[in-house]
C-alpha positions in Angstrom: 110.3 91.0 130.1 113.6 90.0 128.7 114.0 87.4 126.1 117.2 85.9 127.8 119.8 86.8 124.6 122.3 89.2 126.4 123.0 90.9 123.2 119.0 91.5 122.3 118.2 92.3 126.1 121.5 94.6 126.6 120.7 96.9 123.5 117.1 97.0 124.4 118.3 98.1 127.7 120.6 100.8 126.5 123.8 99.0 127.8 126.7 101.1 126.3 128.9 98.0 126.9 126.9 95.8 124.0 127.6 96.6 120.5 124.9 97.0 117.9 124.3 93.7 115.3 126.3 94.6 112.4 127.2 93.1 109.1 129.5 89.9 109.5 127.8 89.1 112.9 127.0 85.3 113.5 125.0 85.0 116.5 121.6 83.6 118.2 120.8 87.4 118.5 120.8 87.7 114.4 118.1 85.0 114.4 115.9 87.2 116.8 116.4 90.2 114.7 115.5 88.5 111.8 112.5 86.9 113.2 111.4 90.4 114.5 112.2 92.0 110.9 110.2 89.1 109.4 107.1 90.2 111.3 107.1 93.8 109.6 107.3 92.5 106.4 110.8 91.2 105.6 109.8 87.7 104.5 113.0 87.2 102.4 115.2 86.8 105.6 116.3 83.6 107.0 114.1 81.7 109.5 115.4 79.4 111.9 115.2 76.3 109.2 118.1 78.1 107.2 121.8 77.8 107.6 122.0 81.6 107.5 119.5 82.3 109.8 122.0 83.7 112.5 124.2 85.4 109.9 124.1 89.4 109.8 124.7 89.4 105.7 123.7 91.6 103.0 119.9 90.7 103.1 119.9 91.8 106.5 121.8 95.1 106.0 119.2 95.8 103.2 116.4 95.0 105.6 117.4 97.5 108.5 118.1 99.8 106.2 114.8 99.9 104.9 113.2 99.7 107.8 114.9 102.5 109.5 113.9 104.6 106.2 110.3 103.8 106.2 109.8 104.4 109.8 112.3 107.5 110.3 114.7 106.0 112.8 118.0 107.7 112.4 120.8 105.5 110.3 122.6 103.7 112.1 125.7 101.1 111.7 123.9 98.3 111.8 120.8 97.4 114.5 121.1 99.2 117.6 118.9 99.5 120.7 116.7 102.2 119.1 116.0 99.7 115.9 115.2 96.9 118.2 112.7 99.0 120.4 110.7 100.4 117.4 110.7 96.9 116.3 109.1 95.4 119.4 106.8 98.4 119.8 105.4 99.0 116.4 102.7 96.6 115.9 104.0 93.8 113.5 101.5 93.2 110.3 102.7 89.5 110.3 104.1 88.9 113.8 105.1 85.3 114.7 106.2 83.1 117.5 109.6 83.1 118.6 112.3 83.2 121.3 112.4 87.1 121.0 108.6 88.1 119.9 106.4 86.1 122.4 108.7 87.6 125.5 109.2 91.2 124.1 106.1 91.8 122.4 103.8 89.3 124.1 105.3 89.5 127.8 105.1 85.9 128.0 108.1 83.3 128.8 109.2 81.4 125.8 109.3 77.7 127.2 110.2 74.5 125.8 106.6 73.5 124.5 106.5 77.0 123.0 109.7 76.1 121.3 108.3 73.0 120.1 105.3 74.9 118.6 107.4 77.3 117.0 109.5 75.0 115.1 106.4 73.1 114.0 104.6 76.5 112.5 107.6 77.5 110.7 106.6 74.6 108.2 103.0 75.5 108.7 102.8 79.2 108.5 106.4 80.6 108.8 105.3 81.1 112.2 102.9 83.9 111.8 100.0 84.4 114.0 97.8 86.0 111.3 98.1 83.3 108.7 95.1 82.3 106.8 94.7 79.1 104.7 91.7 80.1 102.3 90.6 76.4 101.5 93.7 75.7 99.4 93.4 72.0 101.0 89.4 71.8 100.7 89.2 72.2 104.3 87.6 75.3 104.7 89.7 77.9 106.5 92.6 77.4 108.3 94.0 79.8 110.7 96.9 80.5 113.0 100.3 79.1 114.1 99.2 75.9 113.9 96.5 76.2 111.3 93.6 75.2 113.2 91.4 73.8 110.4 87.6 74.2 109.7 86.7 70.9 108.7 87.9 68.9 111.4 86.6 70.9 114.1 89.7 72.8 115.0 88.9 76.3 113.8 86.0 76.3 116.1 87.6 75.1 118.9 90.4 78.1 118.5 87.3 80.5 118.0 85.4 79.3 121.2 88.6 79.9 123.2 89.0 83.1 121.9 85.2 84.0 122.6 85.5 82.3 126.5 88.9 83.9 127.6 88.9 87.3 125.7 85.2 88.1 125.6 85.5 92.1 125.2 88.2 91.4 122.4 85.8 89.0 120.7 83.2 91.0 120.8 85.5 94.4 119.4 86.6 92.3 116.3 83.5 89.7 115.8 80.7 91.5 116.7 78.4 88.5 117.6 78.7 84.7 118.3 76.9 83.6 114.8 80.5 82.2 113.7 80.7 80.2 116.6 77.3 78.2 116.1 78.3 77.9 112.5 81.4 76.4 112.9 80.4 73.9 115.4 78.5 72.1 112.8 79.0 68.7 111.2 82.7 69.4 109.3 82.8 72.9 110.4 79.7 73.7 108.2 81.5 72.9 104.8 81.2 70.6 101.9 83.5 67.9 100.4 85.0 70.8 98.8 85.5 72.8 101.6 83.0 75.6 100.4 80.5 77.0 103.1 77.3 75.2 103.0 75.7 78.4 104.0 76.9 81.1 101.8 76.3 83.8 104.5 79.3 82.0 106.4 81.9 81.6 103.4 84.9 82.3 105.7 87.0 82.8 103.0 85.6 86.1 102.0 84.4 89.2 103.7 83.3 90.5 106.3 84.4 87.3 107.8 88.1 86.8 106.1 88.8 90.8 107.6 87.4 89.6 110.9 89.8 86.7 110.9 92.7 89.0 109.9 91.8 91.3 112.8 91.6 88.5 115.2 94.9 87.2 114.0 96.7 90.9 114.4 95.3 91.2 117.7 98.0 90.9 120.7 95.4 89.5 123.0 94.1 87.1 120.7 98.0 86.0 119.8 98.5 85.3 123.5 95.3 83.1 123.2 97.0 81.3 120.3 100.1 80.7 122.2 98.3 79.3 125.4 96.1 77.1 123.3 99.0 75.5 121.2 101.0 75.4 124.3 97.9 73.2 125.9 97.5 70.9 122.8 101.5 70.0 122.6 101.5 69.7 126.4 98.7 67.2 126.7 100.1 65.3 123.5 103.7 65.6 125.4 102.1 64.0 128.5 100.5 61.1 125.9 104.3 60.6 124.6 106.0 60.2 127.9 103.9 57.1 128.5 105.2 55.2 125.3 108.6 56.6 124.6 112.3 55.8 126.7 112.9 57.6 129.6 116.2 58.9 127.8 114.2 60.8 125.1 115.7 63.9 124.6 114.1 67.5 123.6 115.0 66.8 120.1 113.2 63.3 120.4 110.0 65.3 121.8 110.1 68.0 119.0 110.3 65.6 116.2 107.5 63.4 117.5 105.4 66.0 118.5 106.0 67.2 114.9 104.9 63.8 113.7 101.8 63.8 115.4 101.0 67.3 113.8 101.1 65.9 110.5 100.0 62.5 110.9 98.1 62.0 114.0 99.1 60.3 117.4 98.1 56.6 117.0 100.1 56.0 113.7 103.1 57.8 115.6 103.0 55.7 118.8 102.6 52.7 116.7 105.6 53.1 114.8 107.6 54.7 117.5 107.4 51.3 119.4 108.1 49.4 116.6 111.4 51.4 115.9 112.3 51.3 119.6 112.0 47.4 119.4 114.7 47.3 116.6 117.0 49.6 118.2 116.7 51.7 121.8 119.2 54.1 120.3 117.5 57.3 119.6 118.8 58.7 116.5 118.5 55.1 114.9 114.8 55.6 116.0 114.3 59.1 114.6 116.0 58.0 111.1 113.6 54.9 111.0 110.5 57.3 111.9 111.7 59.5 109.1 111.7 56.5 106.7 108.4 55.3 107.5 106.6 58.4 107.4 108.1 59.8 104.3 107.0 56.3 102.7 103.2 57.0 104.1 103.4 60.3 102.8 101.7 60.8 99.1 104.8 60.9 96.2 104.4 64.5 95.5 104.8 65.2 99.4 107.6 63.0 100.3 110.8 65.8 99.4 108.5 68.3 101.9 108.4 65.4 104.5 112.1 64.3 104.2 113.3 68.0 104.5 110.9 68.5 107.6 112.0 65.4 109.2 115.8 65.9 108.6 115.3 69.5 110.2 114.3 68.1 113.4 116.7 65.3 113.5 119.6 68.1 112.8 118.9 71.3 113.9 121.2 73.2 116.6 118.1 74.7 118.2 117.1 71.3 120.0 119.2 69.6 122.6 119.8 66.1 122.6 120.0 65.7 126.4 117.4 63.7 128.2 114.5 66.2 128.7 113.0 66.1 132.1 109.9 65.9 133.3 
């Protein structure tokens, strides 16, 4: 499947009229290259939150040269078709959701809802399918692109989906179903400090930690993650359409969906309706919501909440045109 970027698709197809990506290039294709390289361990490259995301600079040159050397690819003047083909066929240890990885590696069309999930996931995990949060928030283990968390039961929901949708892959990696019964317990089977009530199911330690990491690395399971995240956001999007203005843009929906991910649907709906009464202008509504939710956040987290809200209000990766049903 193509990703829809004429440069990336042309290079992968061996189109001689398409020039390799080289130093000094500033184009969306460079952003896709950064995403693919980040999946192979080059975490220092800019992601979609950074202004230099689409710019082929010295760090891009260094990453491409190192990747070629490590993987026996003939040195080229920048990133050509051979580099890109290797990036999408070689298993990526930190593969992440994005407009190139989803169609080129997971063979799935990248939809508007996937775009919403992608942009939220950048703040949750840097976009990586394999990310485990090992109880740093006293909620047990959190996993994957939307950080399904153990304590509120989200991890169980994700694990159950894997078990039901890809049973062969589930058995290959997890062995049996015991973790399902355990994570279905109240609070996901963890105490107030996020530590397992039953030490045999301390998911932050092996064998469970390694099994969850293997689950995240599986392309089959990554598709389950993608589908579950899209279903979650699709359902929330339907709820939002019941109360937002009919002129709400892709940007507006993305902003609200990310707010719901952080603060829950009821508070977002309440404060949206209050802001819309004061002004029907979407830019005003989003600015008001930004200010409200920064104020709700704990003081130590307010700068991060502000930066996250500003990103969704201003990024060029979202459209300001009304979003059709």
